[in-house]
N, C-alpha and C positions, 0 to 999 in steps of 0.2 A: 222037493227040494226047491229052497230058494235060490235063485239064481246071482252070484255074487257080482258087484258093478266092476268094470273093469278098473284098472289103476289109472290114476291120474299123473298124466305128465306135463309139469312145467317145463317150458321148453323157449327157447328165442332162437329164431330161424336160422339167423347166419353164425351162431355161436358153434365152432367147431367140434366141442364137446357134446352139445346137444345134438349134432348133426349125427355123432356118430353112434351115439344112443338111439337115436330116433331110425338110423338105418337096422341095426340089430333087430329091434322090436320090428320092424317093419320085413326082416329078411325070417325073423320066428313066427310071423303072422299074428301076433301079439295086439290086439285091439286095446286103445287107452283112449282117456278122456282127454286129450290134447287142450293144453290151455297155454296158450300164445300169451307171453307178458312183455311188459314194455322195461327196459333195464332200469331208467330213471324211474318208475313208478312201479315197484313192486307189490303185489298183492299180497296183503295180510296173511292170506291164508296160507300162502306160499311160506312166509318169513316164520309162520308158525309149525309149517312141516319142518322146515330145516332153517334154522337162523343164520346160516353160514351165507344165504342171500345169493347163492350163484346156481346157474342151471347148468345139466338137468337136475331134477328132482321128479323121484317117481315114487307115489304114495301107492302102497299097495291096499288090497280090500281088506286087508287084517290091520290096517292101521301102520303097518311098519314103512319106513323111509329107508329109498336107496339114493344116496345123495352123490354118488361120483358114476361117472359115463361108465368106466369100465366095469362098474359093479352091477350096473343096468343091463351091460351087454351079456356078462355072464349071467345073469338071471334069466333073460329072455332066452338064451340060446341053449342054457342047462334046461328050460321047458320046452323047447322044441327047436331042433336044427335041421329043417329039411335041405338045407342047402350044404350042409357038413363043413361050416366054417370050424366045427371043435374035433372033427375027425382028423385022426393023426398021431404017430406016437409021441412018447414024451420028448424025444429030441427037435420033432417039428412044432410042438406047442413051445418048448422053451425058447426056440428059434425066434417066433412070433412074439412070446411076451417080450423076449430082450430088444425088438425092434421097436416096439411100442414104447417100451421103457425109454429109449433113447430119443424118440419123436418126443415123448412128452417131459422129459429133461433137458438137456441142452440143447435141441432143436425150438422148442417152445420158446426158452430163456430168449433166445437171440432173435427167433420171429418176433415176438412181443417187442423187442428195441428197433429192430430193422421196421414194423409198421407203425407203430406210436414212439417214434423218439423222443416227441416233446413229454410223453408221461413220466420218461426218466431223466429229463434234465440234458436230452444229448440236443445235437446242433442237427443231425443227420442220421439215417440208421445204417449208412454203408458200411462202417465197420462190422456191425452184427448182420447184417446180410452175407458177408464174406464169411463171417464165423461159422453160418448155419451152412454154408455149401458142403460143407463135409460129410454132413448126413444126406443130402442131395445127389451127392457124388455115390455113396454107398446104395441108396435105391436106383440109380441109374445102371450101376453094374449088376444088381440083382434081375434088372427088368431087361438086361442085355443077355438073361440066360434064359429068362421064362417071361410069360406074358404078365404075370404077377407077382407079388413081393415074396410069396412063399411059395409058389409053384404055378401049375397049369391054371388054376381056375383062381377067381376073386373070392377072398376069405375075410378071417379076421383082421388080420394085419393091414390089408388092403383099405378097409372099412375104417380100421382105428385111426391110420394115418391120413387118408387122402384128404381128408377136411381140413386138416393143417397145411399140407402141401398147397391145396386149393389157395387157403388165406395168404401163404407166402408168394405166389405165383400172381396174384390180384392186386399185391402191392405194387408190383411195376409189370405190367403185362408184357411189354416190348423188351425189357431186359431179359426177364425169364425165359421168352422165348428164343433168344439169342444167344444163351448158354447150350453146351456141348450135352444137353440131356435130350436128345430124340426120342429115346425109350421111355422118360420120366414123362416128356411132353405128352407122347401118344397115350400113355399110362392113365394122365390126368384128362385129358379130352373124352378117353372111353367113357370115365367114371363121371365125367359131368353129362356126359349123352344116355346114359343108363336110365333106363325104365327105374331102377330103384332109386337113384338122385331126384328124378324129377318127383317121384310120389315124397319122399321125403322133405323136398323142400318147397311142397304145395303151401299156399299162402293162408293165414288164420287169422280171424279178427283177435285183435288184444281183447284177452280175458280181464275183466275186473270186476272182481266178486260177482255175484249173482248177474250182473249185466255185463256184455261184451260191445266195444265199439269200434270201429273200422282203422286196421291198423294205420 
């Protein structure tokens, strides 16, 4: 039997969507061919596979393409879920996906305008920072009840949401640390100190077709 080549993952180290896809692939023990891209110089191979031009993109051995981070997470964990990220009843799963939808919807909308106000013709991002905090209040309330967003252990919701909270926190570290979110701050610090985070944040050379150059 001929062994299939590992899937090809087009990724960008700091992208929160790519980060959560890498977290799921790592949790599933799924080997990939990691191709780190430069956003200003996207490789033609990636654009042929996924003309939308954003990461992550996972090209499977049969040639099929997964273009959305949550689809990559579902695929990886559907193949192997040793940490039990998908374990739980229907209500548990629905709660996790609802929380992720809130993150990917309103919170991400305000996060973008807080972090990159000039892209949107704004003088600053303060208004959107304040509009985003309602979601962070929700996370703080959950983390006051248990160590992770959906219970006593790190799971799907944590992996899908933490990269975005990290991006928000790093926009103004001092301001974030001064907010009444002690449990949220600790949760984020634990995430950033974890072995899983260290593994998925390893630096890779930029992939440029058949050759790679230092990032």
